[in-house]
C-alpha positions as semicolon CSV with decimal commas, in nm:
position;residue;x (nm);y (nm);z (nm)
1;M;15,995;15,398;9,061
2;A;16,067;15,051;9,200
3;R;16,420;14,996;9,335
4;V;16,637;14,694;9,398
5;V;16,640;14,668;9,778
6;H;16,793;14,327;9,851
7;F;17,002;14,054;9,691
8;E;17,028;13,682;9,764
9;I;17,324;13,460;9,694
10;A;17,232;13,092;9,664
11;V;17,503;12,856;9,787
12;D;17,562;12,485;9,841
13;D;17,758;12,529;10,167
14;P;17,642;12,831;10,372
15;E;17,925;12,818;10,625
16;R;18,188;12,810;10,351
17;A;18,021;13,100;10,167
18;I;17,981;13,302;10,487
19;G;18,353;13,265;10,556
20;F;18,435;13,368;10,200
21;Y;18,226;13,688;10,202
22;R;18,338;13,785;10,552
23;E;18,707;13,736;10,471
24;V;18,707;13,884;10,120
25;F;18,471;14,180;10,169
26;G;18,441;14,221;10,547
27;W;18,064;14,174;10,540
28;N;17,875;14,147;10,870
29;I;17,678;13,822;10,836
30;Q;17,425;13,709;11,097
31;K;17,176;13,421;11,103
32;W;16,821;13,544;11,058
33;E;16,575;13,444;11,331
34;G;16,301;13,358;11,084
35;P;16,121;13,041;10,977
36;M;16,401;12,922;10,742
37;D;16,779;12,901;10,738
38;Y;16,888;13,240;10,610
39;W;17,185;13,464;10,679
40;L;17,158;13,844;10,651
41;C;17,456;14,020;10,491
42;G;17,535;14,375;10,596
43;T;17,757;14,515;10,321
44;G;17,828;14,861;10,462
45;E;17,734;15,127;10,711
46;A;17,382;15,273;10,722
47;G;17,361;15,579;10,499
48;E;17,634;15,459;10,261
49;P;17,538;15,380;9,900
50;G;17,458;15,017;9,830
51;I;17,220;14,744;9,942
52;D;17,235;14,457;10,187
53;G;17,143;14,100;10,110
54;G;17,131;13,742;10,223
55;I;17,277;13,397;10,181
56;V;17,045;13,100;10,136
57;K;17,095;12,732;10,055
58;R;17,048;12,681;9,682
59;S;16,815;12,385;9,747
60;D;16,577;12,609;9,948
61;L;16,509;12,846;9,656
62;G;16,336;12,613;9,412
63;H;16,541;12,740;9,116
64;S;16,902;12,713;9,001
65;Q;16,993;13,080;8,959
66;S;17,280;13,178;9,188
67;T;17,190;13,543;9,254
68;V;16,845;13,697;9,288
69;N;16,769;14,068;9,316
70;T;16,457;14,175;9,504
71;I;16,267;14,482;9,386
72;Q;16,043;14,674;9,626
73;V;15,694;14,749;9,490
74;D;15,392;14,939;9,621
75;S;15,144;14,662;9,536
76;L;15,248;14,300;9,495
77;E;14,927;14,203;9,314
78;E;14,948;14,492;9,064
79;S;15,314;14,424;8,995
80;M;15,250;14,049;8,951
81;A;14,979;14,133;8,697
82;K;15,218;14,363;8,508
83;V;15,484;14,090;8,500
84;V;15,240;13,849;8,334
85;E;15,096;14,115;8,098
86;R;15,443;14,193;7,967
87;G;15,554;13,835;7,906
88;G;15,712;13,738;8,239
89;K;15,597;13,470;8,481
90;V;15,508;13,464;8,848
91;T;15,681;13,150;8,977
92;S;15,572;13,145;9,342
93;D;15,261;13,230;9,537
94;P;15,285;13,545;9,750
95;T;15,448;13,463;10,083
96;E;15,433;13,660;10,407
97;I;15,780;13,723;10,554
98;P;15,737;13,815;10,923
99;G;15,860;14,166;10,997
100;V;15,938;14,234;10,628
101;G;15,628;14,212;10,409
102;R;15,489;14,005;10,124
103;F;15,714;13,845;9,863
104;A;15,688;13,660;9,532
105;N;15,942;13,522;9,282
106;C;15,908;13,590;8,910
107;T;16,100;13,551;8,586
108;D;16,145;13,815;8,320
109;T;16,105;13,761;7,946
110;E;16,458;13,614;7,932
111;G;16,405;13,362;8,213
112;N;16,598;13,559;8,478
113;V;16,463;13,512;8,830
114;F;16,386;13,817;9,045
115;G;16,186;13,877;9,360
116;M;15,928;14,143;9,438
117;E;15,855;14,264;9,789
118;Q;15,568;14,473;9,917
119;P;15,683;14,615;10,252
120;Q;15,486;14,538;10,564
121;M;15,261;14,825;10,664
122;D;15,287;14,917;11,033
């Protein structure tokens, strides 16, 4: 069964949003050392229920939805095919995320954006 493993919050002003989530919820937020501006949000201690996420500039996403859930899948290509077969759309080409895996954005039958991630194999 595929699980939600990550969330993204799209914002206009990352520094303002980082301050908000740190102050309101106590999240540990650190800049990611990847190829784009992205801030990783630790929302709890390892082993506790819940998932971690990220903050990204809204303009960097290519869509207007403010929150995107990422679902981990065994095969990105098979899952992309299932999305299309069942009336959804694949809205981005698969992208390699260094140290993470392969990723693609999609929409469901209602137009909701979600991401799919195939973990990197070591």
